[in-house]
C-alpha positions in Angstrom: 33.2 -34.9 -7.2 34.9 -36.4 -10.4 33.9 -39.7 -10.3 35.6 -41.3 -13.3 34.8 -44.7 -14.6 34.2 -47.8 -12.4 33.1 -51.3 -13.4 31.2 -53.1 -11.2 32.3 -56.6 -11.6 35.2 -56.2 -8.5 32.9 -52.8 -6.7 30.9 -53.5 -4.1 28.3 -51.0 -4.5 27.0 -49.2 -1.6 24.9 -46.2 -0.7 24.7 -42.9 1.0 26.4 -42.4 4.0 28.1 -46.1 3.5 24.4 -47.4 4.3 23.5 -50.3 1.4 21.1 -49.0 -1.2 18.0 -50.6 -1.9 15.1 -50.3 -3.9 12.8 -51.4 -1.2 13.0 -53.4 1.6 9.8 -55.0 1.4 9.8 -57.5 -1.9 6.6 -59.2 -1.8 5.2 -58.4 -5.2 1.6 -57.0 -3.3 3.8 -54.6 -1.6 5.7 -53.7 -4.8 1.8 -53.1 -6.5 1.3 -50.9 -3.8 4.9 -48.8 -4.0 5.0 -48.4 -7.5 2.5 -47.3 -10.2 4.5 -48.7 -12.7 4.3 -52.3 -11.1 0.6 -52.1 -11.0 0.6 -51.4 -14.6 2.5 -54.3 -15.3 -0.8 -56.6 -14.8 -2.7 -54.6 -17.6 0.2 -55.2 -20.5 -0.7 -58.2 -22.4 2.7 -60.3 -24.3 2.4 -62.3 -27.3 1.4 -65.5 -26.3 3.7 -67.5 -28.8 6.6 -65.7 -26.7 5.1 -65.2 -23.4 2.3 -67.7 -23.1 2.4 -67.2 -19.3 0.6 -64.1 -19.6 1.2 -60.4 -18.7 4.0 -58.3 -18.0 3.2 -58.7 -14.2 3.3 -62.7 -14.4 6.7 -62.7 -16.5 8.5 -60.3 -14.2 7.4 -62.6 -11.1 8.7 -65.3 -12.8 12.2 -63.6 -13.9 12.4 -62.4 -10.2 11.9 -66.0 -8.9 14.7 -67.2 -11.4 17.2 -64.6 -10.5 17.1 -65.3 -6.8 17.5 -68.7 -7.3 20.5 -68.5 -9.9 23.9 -69.4 -8.4 26.1 -66.5 -9.8 22.9 -64.2 -8.1 23.5 -66.0 -4.9 27.2 -65.7 -4.9 27.2 -61.4 -5.4 27.7 -59.2 -2.4 24.5 -58.0 -1.2 24.8 -54.3 -2.5 25.2 -55.8 -5.9 22.1 -58.3 -5.9 20.1 -55.4 -5.2 21.3 -53.8 -8.4 20.4 -56.3 -10.3 17.4 -57.3 -8.8 16.3 -54.0 -9.2 16.8 -54.1 -12.9 14.9 -57.7 -13.1 11.8 -55.9 -11.6 12.3 -52.6 -13.6 13.6 -54.5 -17.1 10.2 -54.4 -19.0 8.7 -51.4 -17.5 8.0 -49.6 -20.5 6.3 -52.2 -22.4 3.5 -50.3 -20.7 3.8 -47.7 -23.3 5.1 -49.8 -26.4 2.8 -52.6 -26.3 0.9 -52.9 -29.6 -1.6 -55.3 -31.5 -0.4 -55.5 -34.9 -2.4 -56.2 -37.8 -1.8 -59.6 -37.6 -2.8 -60.2 -34.5 0.3 -60.5 -32.7 1.5 -58.4 -29.8 5.0 -56.3 -29.9 6.6 -53.8 -27.7 9.3 -52.4 -29.9 11.6 -50.4 -28.5 10.9 -50.9 -24.5 14.2 -51.4 -23.5 15.5 -48.2 -24.9 12.8 -46.2 -23.5 12.9 -48.4 -20.4 16.4 -46.9 -19.8 15.0 -43.4 -20.0 11.8 -43.5 -17.8 13.9 -45.6 -15.2 16.8 -43.2 -14.9 14.3 -40.2 -14.5 12.3 -42.0 -12.2 15.3 -43.3 -10.0 16.5 -39.8 -9.8 13.4 -38.1 -8.6 11.8 -40.5 -6.4 14.5 -42.8 -5.1 18.1 -41.5 -3.9 20.3 -43.7 -5.8 23.9 -43.0 -6.1 24.9 -42.3 -9.7 26.8 -45.1 -10.5 24.5 -47.6 -9.0 21.4 -45.9 -11.1 23.5 -46.1 -14.3 24.2 -49.7 -13.8 20.7 -50.6 -13.4 19.3 -48.3 -16.2 21.8 -50.2 -18.6 20.9 -53.5 -17.5 17.6 -52.6 -18.9 19.0 -50.9 -21.9 21.1 -54.2 -23.1 19.1 -56.8 -21.2 17.9 -58.2 -25.0 21.6 -58.3 -26.4 22.8 -61.3 -25.1 20.0 -63.0 -26.9 20.4 -61.3 -30.2 23.6 -59.9 -30.4 24.2 -62.1 -33.6 21.7 -60.7 -35.6 23.5 -57.3 -35.0 25.2 -55.9 -38.1 28.4 -55.7 -36.2 28.3 -58.1 -33.3 31.3 -57.6 -31.9 31.0 -53.6 -32.1 27.6 -54.1 -30.4 29.2 -56.4 -27.4 32.4 -54.3 -26.8 30.3 -51.1 -26.4 27.9 -52.7 -23.8 31.4 -53.6 -21.7 32.1 -50.0 -21.4 28.5 -49.2 -20.1 27.3 -52.1 -18.4 28.9 -55.3 -15.9 28.7 -58.0 -18.7 28.3 -61.1 -15.9 25.3 -59.2 -14.4 23.8 -58.4 -18.1 24.2 -62.2 -18.5 22.4 -63.3 -15.6 19.6 -61.1 -16.1 19.4 -62.6 -19.6 19.3 -65.9 -18.3 16.4 -65.3 -15.7 14.5 -63.4 -18.2 14.5 -66.4 -20.5 13.7 -68.9 -17.9 11.0 -66.9 -16.6 8.9 -67.2 -19.5 6.6 -70.2 -21.1 7.7 -70.7 -25.0 8.8 -73.1 -27.1 12.1 -71.7 -28.2 13.4 -71.4 -24.4 16.2 -73.8 -25.1 17.4 -71.6 -27.7 17.3 -68.6 -26.0 19.4 -70.1 -23.1 21.8 -71.6 -26.2 22.0 -67.9 -27.2 22.7 -66.9 -23.8 25.9 -69.3 -23.2 27.1 -68.6 -26.8 27.3 -64.9 -25.7 29.6 -65.7 -22.7 31.9 -67.4 -25.0 32.0 -64.5 -27.6 32.2 -62.0 -24.3 35.5 -64.4 -23.1 36.6 -64.4 -26.6 36.8 -60.5 -26.8 38.0 -60.7 -23.6 35.3 -58.3 -22.3 33.6 -60.5 -19.9 35.2 -59.5 -16.6 36.0 -56.3 -17.5 35.4 -53.6 -19.7 36.9 -54.1 -23.1 40.9 -52.7 -22.3 41.3 -50.6 -25.6 45.1 -49.5 -26.0 44.0 -45.7 -26.1 41.0 -43.6 -25.9 42.0 -42.3 -29.5 41.6 -46.0 -30.6 38.3 -46.5 -28.9 36.8 -43.5 -30.1 37.9 -44.5 -33.9 36.6 -48.2 -33.5 33.3 -46.9 -32.6 33.2 -43.8 -35.0 34.4 -45.7 -38.3 33.9 -49.1 -39.6 36.2 -52.1 -40.2 38.9 -51.3 -37.6 40.1 -53.8 -35.1 39.6 -53.0 -31.6 43.5 -53.7 -31.2 43.9 -50.8 -33.4 46.3 -48.4 -32.1 46.2 -45.0 -34.6 48.3 -42.3 -34.6 47.5 -39.2 -32.8 47.2 -36.5 -35.5 44.4 -34.4 -33.6 45.2 -30.7 -33.7 43.2 -29.4 -30.4 40.8 -30.4 -28.1 36.9 -29.3 -27.6 35.5 -29.6 -24.1 31.7 -29.9 -24.5 29.5 -29.8 -21.3 26.5 -32.3 -20.8 23.9 -31.7 -18.2 20.5 -30.8 -18.0 19.8 -27.1 -17.5 20.7 -25.7 -13.7 23.6 -28.8 -13.4 25.8 -26.0 -13.0 27.6 -26.2 -16.0 28.5 -22.0 -16.4 29.9 -22.1 -12.4 32.0 -25.2 -13.7 33.7 -23.4 -16.5 34.3 -20.1 -14.8 36.1 -22.1 -12.1 38.2 -24.7 -14.4 38.2 -23.2 -17.9 38.2 -19.3 -17.9 40.8 -19.3 -20.1 39.1 -20.6 -22.8 36.7 -19.0 -25.3 33.3 -20.3 -25.2 30.4 -20.8 -27.3 26.8 -21.1 -25.2 24.1 -21.8 -26.6 21.8 -19.7 -23.9 24.0 -16.6 -24.4 23.3 -16.7 -28.5 19.3 -17.5 -27.7 19.3 -14.4 -25.3 21.5 -12.1 -27.7 18.8 -13.2 -30.7 15.9 -13.2 -28.4 15.0 -17.1 -29.1 13.0 -19.2 -26.8 14.5 -22.4 -25.9 11.1 -23.7 -26.8 11.0 -22.3 -30.3 12.4 -25.1 -32.0 12.1 -23.4 -35.6 14.1 -20.3 -34.3 16.3 -22.7 -32.5 17.7 -23.5 -35.9 19.3 -19.6 -36.4 21.2 -20.5 -32.8 22.3 -24.2 -34.2 23.8 -22.5 -37.1 25.4 -19.5 -35.7 27.0 -21.9 -33.1 28.5 -23.7 -35.7 29.8 -21.1 -37.4 31.2 -19.8 -34.5 32.7 -23.5 -33.8 34.5 -23.5 -37.4 36.4 -20.5 -36.9 37.7 -22.1 -33.6 38.4 -25.2 -35.4 40.2 -23.8 -38.3 42.4 -21.7 -36.0 43.0 -25.1 -34.3 42.0 -23.1 -31.0 40.8 -25.2 -28.3 37.2 -23.7 -26.5 34.2 -24.6 -24.6 31.2 -25.7 -26.3 28.4 -25.2 -23.7 25.0 -26.2 -24.0 22.6 -29.1 -22.5 23.8 -32.1 -24.8 21.6 -34.4 -23.1 20.7 -36.4 -26.4 23.2 -38.7 -27.7 21.9 -38.0 -31.3 22.8 -34.3 -30.5 26.1 -34.7 -28.7 27.3 -36.7 -32.1 26.2 -34.0 -34.5 28.5 -31.6 -32.6 31.4 -34.4 -32.1 31.1 -35.1 -35.9 31.7 -31.5 -36.8 35.0 -31.3 -34.1 36.4 -34.4 -35.6 36.1 -33.2 -39.0 38.2 -30.4 -38.2 40.6 -32.8 -36.8 40.2 -31.9 -33.2 39.5 -34.2 -30.4 36.7 -34.1 -27.9 36.2 -34.1 -24.3 32.8 -34.5 -22.9 32.4 -33.2 -19.1 29.2 -34.2 -17.7 27.6 -32.7 -14.9 25.0 -33.9 -12.1 23.8 -32.8 -8.9 20.8 -34.3 -6.7 17.6 -33.7 -7.6 16.3 -31.5 -5.1 19.3 -29.5 -5.7 18.7 -29.2 -9.1 15.4 -27.8 -8.9 16.7 -25.0 -6.4 19.8 -24.2 -8.7 17.7 -23.7 -11.4 14.9 -21.6 -9.5 17.9 -19.0 -8.4 19.6 -18.9 -11.8 19.7 -15.7 -13.7 17.5 -16.9 -16.4 15.2 -20.3 -14.8 14.2 -22.6 -17.6 10.2 -23.5 -16.6 9.8 -26.5 -14.6 7.6 -28.1 -17.7 10.5 -28.0 -19.6 12.8 -29.5 -17.4 10.3 -32.6 -16.9 10.1 -33.0 -21.1 13.8 -32.7 -20.9 14.1 -35.5 -18.3 12.3 -38.0 -20.4 14.7 -37.7 -23.2 17.8 -37.4 -20.9 20.7 -39.8 -21.9 24.2 -39.8 -20.2 27.3 -39.7 -22.3 28.9 -43.1 -22.7 32.2 -43.5 -22.8 32.8 -44.6 -26.6 31.1 -41.5 -27.6 33.9 -39.1 -27.5 37.7 -39.2 -26.9 37.6 -38.4 -23.2 34.6 -38.5 -20.7 34.4 -36.9 -17.3 31.7 -37.4 -14.9 31.2 -34.8 -12.3 28.4 -36.0 -9.9 
């Protein structure tokens, strides 16, 4: 199913077969510790007493959940949407367990916990809890951006950071989570944190992205805004692109080859897997993979010089790797359409098992830990086939 892009502000999220999705029915802390090992780990994860004098991550998370569930805006949400924000609040510091460090000056830090939390929450929700795609992505993006309302003005380009977030997450929910995160702690700068969150709301309203993703005038204007400096989000560029590259994205075994055969059989295709097999290179051989990448680049340049549309078929599961290829395509005047494919977890394992060239499961699980879903702002067009 081509789900397209949805925004959660006006959408009531349900679950499988119309049943409301829940992370769990029993939300007592004792039950959560019994159900989820990552909740258990919170009690053993310390925090810096300057910013979290309340104690460890378990104490902080319980305080955040308490503040969230009595928040007036949370109470007014439809129940399916409450479940999403509640789950994000429970998981918002899930990777402090792996990023917390005692610094030489005696302070405790957890740099990068939000980004790593997005990745691990996505993999966990995909494997262990049937979570519909759009619900899962709202949860993990709330985790990823939960600090943005408090620190957006510290960014090099605050407007760009906020508009980017508006394309990925429901902004009022993000603000709600950030406020609960600020209230659910013991610190001397709580008033300042709440003031920052108030500024965030005012800034989003000024940018016209509080109750909606920012309405870019065109997909090209959106792409250029996020890939060039000093452009206005209202800029309407002249479209001088000369052809289109279709970039497939998805974990091995998600059905990319079959999808290409069904929809793009008339286009030439560059496939990293095909190049590897022809060269006798293992996907796990990082050194030899350099040859594969170089050959794919040279083949791409031939099509780009001809201004010939083609399909670029690879996993492309990390944003950094997609960016490298998109920069190449753009430098030749091409526009990029990312088509992301996903099937449910058990179906994915089955499809990989019965492929002509199955990927070892150990490799699949390593890739899960690096799995980043393409965002709308990454390419000229993004489609989600889930």
